[in-house]
mmCIF file of the C-alpha atoms, coordinates in Angstrom:
data_MODEL
# 
_entry.id   MODEL 
# 
loop_
_atom_site.group_PDB 
_atom_site.id 
_atom_site.type_symbol 
_atom_site.label_atom_id 
_atom_site.label_alt_id 
_atom_site.label_comp_id 
_atom_site.label_asym_id 
_atom_site.label_entity_id 
_atom_site.label_seq_id 
_atom_site.pdbx_PDB_ins_code 
_atom_site.Cartn_x 
_atom_site.Cartn_y 
_atom_site.Cartn_z 
_atom_site.occupancy 
_atom_site.B_iso_or_equiv 
_atom_site.pdbx_formal_charge 
_atom_site.auth_seq_id 
_atom_site.auth_comp_id 
_atom_site.auth_asym_id 
_atom_site.auth_atom_id 
_atom_site.pdbx_PDB_model_num 
ATOM 1  C CA . SER A 1 1  ? 113.809 -86.363  36.085  1.00 0.00 ? 1  SER A CA 1 
ATOM 2  C CA . THR A 1 2  ? 116.998 -84.394  35.398  1.00 0.00 ? 2  THR A CA 1 
ATOM 3  C CA . ALA A 1 3  ? 119.013 -87.630  35.534  1.00 0.00 ? 3  ALA A CA 1 
ATOM 4  C CA . ASN A 1 4  ? 117.049 -88.936  32.539  1.00 0.00 ? 4  ASN A CA 1 
ATOM 5  C CA . ALA A 1 5  ? 117.592 -85.842  30.414  1.00 0.00 ? 5  ALA A CA 1 
ATOM 6  C CA . PRO A 1 6  ? 121.099 -86.771  29.140  1.00 0.00 ? 6  PRO A CA 1 
ATOM 7  C CA . GLU A 1 7  ? 119.863 -90.222  28.165  1.00 0.00 ? 7  GLU A CA 1 
ATOM 8  C CA . ASP A 1 8  ? 116.933 -88.728  26.269  1.00 0.00 ? 8  ASP A CA 1 
ATOM 9  C CA . ASP A 1 9  ? 119.244 -86.406  24.322  1.00 0.00 ? 9  ASP A CA 1 
ATOM 10 C CA . ALA A 1 10 ? 121.847 -89.074  23.566  1.00 0.00 ? 10 ALA A CA 1 
ATOM 11 C CA . PRO A 1 11 ? 120.030 -90.873  20.718  1.00 0.00 ? 11 PRO A CA 1 
ATOM 12 C CA . ASN A 1 12 ? 119.254 -87.581  18.977  1.00 0.00 ? 12 ASN A CA 1 
ATOM 13 C CA . ARG A 1 13 ? 122.800 -86.317  19.448  1.00 0.00 ? 13 ARG A CA 1 
ATOM 14 C CA . TYR A 1 14 ? 124.304 -89.446  17.866  1.00 0.00 ? 14 TYR A CA 1 
ATOM 15 C CA . SER A 1 15 ? 121.790 -89.975  15.082  1.00 0.00 ? 15 SER A CA 1 
ATOM 16 C CA . ARG A 1 16 ? 122.156 -86.532  13.476  1.00 0.00 ? 16 ARG A CA 1 
ATOM 17 C CA . PRO A 1 17 ? 125.890 -86.709  12.675  1.00 0.00 ? 17 PRO A CA 1 
ATOM 18 C CA . GLU A 1 18 ? 125.451 -90.269  11.453  1.00 0.00 ? 18 GLU A CA 1 
ATOM 19 C CA . ARG A 1 19 ? 122.733 -89.200  9.004   1.00 0.00 ? 19 ARG A CA 1 
ATOM 20 C CA . THR A 1 20 ? 124.793 -86.196  7.920   1.00 0.00 ? 20 THR A CA 1 
ATOM 21 C CA . ALA A 1 21 ? 127.850 -88.362  7.329   1.00 0.00 ? 21 ALA A CA 1 
ATOM 22 C CA . TYR A 1 22 ? 125.805 -90.882  5.377   1.00 0.00 ? 22 TYR A CA 1 
ATOM 23 C CA . GLY A 1 23 ? 124.367 -88.140  3.193   1.00 0.00 ? 23 GLY A CA 1 
ATOM 24 C CA . ARG A 1 24 ? 127.829 -86.733  2.543   1.00 0.00 ? 24 ARG A CA 1 
ATOM 25 C CA . TYR A 1 25 ? 129.193 -90.129  1.475   1.00 0.00 ? 25 TYR A CA 1 
ATOM 26 C CA . SER A 1 26 ? 126.185 -90.765  -0.736  1.00 0.00 ? 26 SER A CA 1 
ATOM 27 C CA . ARG A 1 27 ? 126.645 -87.452  -2.539  1.00 0.00 ? 27 ARG A CA 1 
ATOM 28 C CA . ASP A 1 28 ? 130.370 -88.114  -2.971  1.00 0.00 ? 28 ASP A CA 1 
ATOM 29 C CA . ALA A 1 29 ? 129.669 -91.529  -4.472  1.00 0.00 ? 29 ALA A CA 1 
ATOM 30 C CA . ASN A 1 30 ? 127.000 -90.155  -6.791  1.00 0.00 ? 30 ASN A CA 1 
ATOM 31 C CA . SER A 1 31 ? 129.048 -87.199  -8.001  1.00 0.00 ? 31 SER A CA 1 
ATOM 32 C CA . SER A 1 32 ? 132.077 -89.336  -8.819  1.00 0.00 ? 32 SER A CA 1 
ATOM 33 C CA . GLY A 1 33 ? 130.160 -92.408  -9.945  1.00 0.00 ? 33 GLY A CA 1 
ATOM 34 C CA . SER A 1 34 ? 130.844 -91.930  -13.634 1.00 0.00 ? 34 SER A CA 1 
ATOM 35 C CA . SER A 1 35 ? 134.616 -91.588  -13.173 1.00 0.00 ? 35 SER A CA 1 
ATOM 36 C CA . LEU A 1 36 ? 135.113 -94.625  -10.887 1.00 0.00 ? 36 LEU A CA 1 
ATOM 37 C CA . PRO A 1 37 ? 134.620 -98.248  -11.925 1.00 0.00 ? 37 PRO A CA 1 
ATOM 38 C CA . SER A 1 38 ? 131.814 -100.040 -10.109 1.00 0.00 ? 38 SER A CA 1 
ATOM 39 C CA . ASN A 1 39 ? 134.225 -102.353 -8.282  1.00 0.00 ? 39 ASN A CA 1 
ATOM 40 C CA . SER A 1 40 ? 135.949 -99.288  -6.760  1.00 0.00 ? 40 SER A CA 1 
ATOM 41 C CA . LEU A 1 41 ? 132.588 -98.017  -5.586  1.00 0.00 ? 41 LEU A CA 1 
ATOM 42 C CA . GLU A 1 42 ? 131.761 -101.424 -4.129  1.00 0.00 ? 42 GLU A CA 1 
ATOM 43 C CA . LYS A 1 43 ? 135.072 -101.465 -2.257  1.00 0.00 ? 43 LYS A CA 1 
ATOM 44 C CA . ARG A 1 44 ? 134.406 -97.945  -0.985  1.00 0.00 ? 44 ARG A CA 1 
ATOM 45 C CA . ILE A 1 45 ? 130.928 -98.992  0.164   1.00 0.00 ? 45 ILE A CA 1 
ATOM 46 C CA . GLU A 1 46 ? 132.419 -102.002 1.970   1.00 0.00 ? 46 GLU A CA 1 
ATOM 47 C CA . GLU A 1 47 ? 135.001 -99.769  3.662   1.00 0.00 ? 47 GLU A CA 1 
ATOM 48 C CA . LEU A 1 48 ? 132.308 -97.332  4.753   1.00 0.00 ? 48 LEU A CA 1 
ATOM 49 C CA . GLU A 1 49 ? 130.108 -100.157 6.035   1.00 0.00 ? 49 GLU A CA 1 
ATOM 50 C CA . LYS A 1 50 ? 133.027 -101.493 8.109   1.00 0.00 ? 50 LYS A CA 1 
ATOM 51 C CA . GLU A 1 51 ? 133.725 -98.003  9.434   1.00 0.00 ? 51 GLU A CA 1 
ATOM 52 C CA . LEU A 1 52 ? 130.041 -97.554  10.275  1.00 0.00 ? 52 LEU A CA 1 
ATOM 53 C CA . ALA A 1 53 ? 129.985 -100.904 12.111  1.00 0.00 ? 53 ALA A CA 1 
ATOM 54 C CA . LYS A 1 54 ? 133.033 -99.844  14.160  1.00 0.00 ? 54 LYS A CA 1 
ATOM 55 C CA . GLU A 1 55 ? 131.438 -96.493  14.982  1.00 0.00 ? 55 GLU A CA 1 
ATOM 56 C CA . ARG A 1 56 ? 128.199 -98.199  16.027  1.00 0.00 ? 56 ARG A CA 1 
ATOM 57 C CA . GLN A 1 57 ? 130.159 -100.550 18.298  1.00 0.00 ? 57 GLN A CA 1 
ATOM 58 C CA . GLU A 1 58 ? 131.967 -97.593  19.834  1.00 0.00 ? 58 GLU A CA 1 
ATOM 59 C CA . ASN A 1 59 ? 128.659 -95.758  20.238  1.00 0.00 ? 59 ASN A CA 1 
ATOM 60 C CA . ALA A 1 60 ? 127.119 -98.793  21.974  1.00 0.00 ? 60 ALA A CA 1 
ATOM 61 C CA . ARG A 1 61 ? 130.166 -99.076  24.243  1.00 0.00 ? 61 ARG A CA 1 
ATOM 62 C CA . LEU A 1 62 ? 129.981 -95.399  25.211  1.00 0.00 ? 62 LEU A CA 1 
ATOM 63 C CA . MET A 1 63 ? 126.220 -95.594  25.801  1.00 0.00 ? 63 MET A CA 1 
ATOM 64 C CA . LYS A 1 64 ? 126.768 -98.627  28.070  1.00 0.00 ? 64 LYS A CA 1 
ATOM 65 C CA . MET A 1 65 ? 129.466 -96.747  29.988  1.00 0.00 ? 65 MET A CA 1 
ATOM 66 C CA . ALA A 1 66 ? 127.153 -93.763  30.427  1.00 0.00 ? 66 ALA A CA 1 
ATOM 67 C CA . GLN A 1 67 ? 124.332 -96.020  31.617  1.00 0.00 ? 67 GLN A CA 1 
ATOM 68 C CA . ASP A 1 68 ? 126.652 -97.785  34.088  1.00 0.00 ? 68 ASP A CA 1 
ATOM 69 C CA . LYS A 1 69 ? 127.796 -94.435  35.461  1.00 0.00 ? 69 LYS A CA 1 
ATOM 70 C CA . GLU A 1 70 ? 124.204 -93.226  35.809  1.00 0.00 ? 70 GLU A CA 1 
ATOM 71 C CA . GLU A 1 71 ? 123.383 -96.396  37.765  1.00 0.00 ? 71 GLU A CA 1 
ATOM 72 C CA . LEU A 1 72 ? 126.412 -95.890  40.000  1.00 0.00 ? 72 LEU A CA 1 
ATOM 73 C CA . ILE A 1 73 ? 125.415 -92.275  40.629  1.00 0.00 ? 73 ILE A CA 1 
ATOM 74 C CA . GLY A 1 74 ? 121.925 -93.431  41.617  1.00 0.00 ? 74 GLY A CA 1 
ATOM 75 C CA . LYS A 1 75 ? 123.319 -96.019  44.026  1.00 0.00 ? 75 LYS A CA 1 
ATOM 76 C CA . LEU A 1 76 ? 125.700 -93.491  45.558  1.00 0.00 ? 76 LEU A CA 1 
ATOM 77 C CA . LYS A 1 77 ? 122.868 -90.989  46.008  1.00 0.00 ? 77 LYS A CA 1 
ATOM 78 C CA . GLU A 1 78 ? 120.854 -93.650  47.816  1.00 0.00 ? 78 GLU A CA 1 
ATOM 79 C CA . GLU A 1 79 ? 123.833 -94.426  50.029  1.00 0.00 ? 79 GLU A CA 1 
ATOM 80 C CA . ILE A 1 80 ? 124.314 -90.722  50.830  1.00 0.00 ? 80 ILE A CA 1 
ATOM 81 C CA . ASP A 1 81 ? 120.624 -90.465  51.759  1.00 0.00 ? 81 ASP A CA 1 
ATOM 82 C CA . LEU A 1 82 ? 120.967 -93.442  54.083  1.00 0.00 ? 82 LEU A CA 1 
ATOM 83 C CA . LEU A 1 83 ? 124.078 -91.986  55.706  1.00 0.00 ? 83 LEU A CA 1 
ATOM 84 C CA . ASN A 1 84 ? 122.387 -88.627  56.190  1.00 0.00 ? 84 ASN A CA 1 
ATOM 85 C CA . ARG A 1 85 ? 119.506 -90.264  58.031  1.00 0.00 ? 85 ARG A CA 1 
# 
């Protein structure tokens, strides 16, 4: 059960900063909305959406790597058990 603990924490660990970052960008856009033309805000939104997509891809890649390593650890533990017998 301890092997599953890091996986259980991972979604919570990644979702909090993402929500915090989103909130920060939303406040920045709202506070400066009157001074920037709407096309500048649209460009900024597009940039942030691209950045978010890249971060999500990186997050998925890292989660896959972690899962692969967990699987390898499990296989190696099984092999150690067999060798010990």
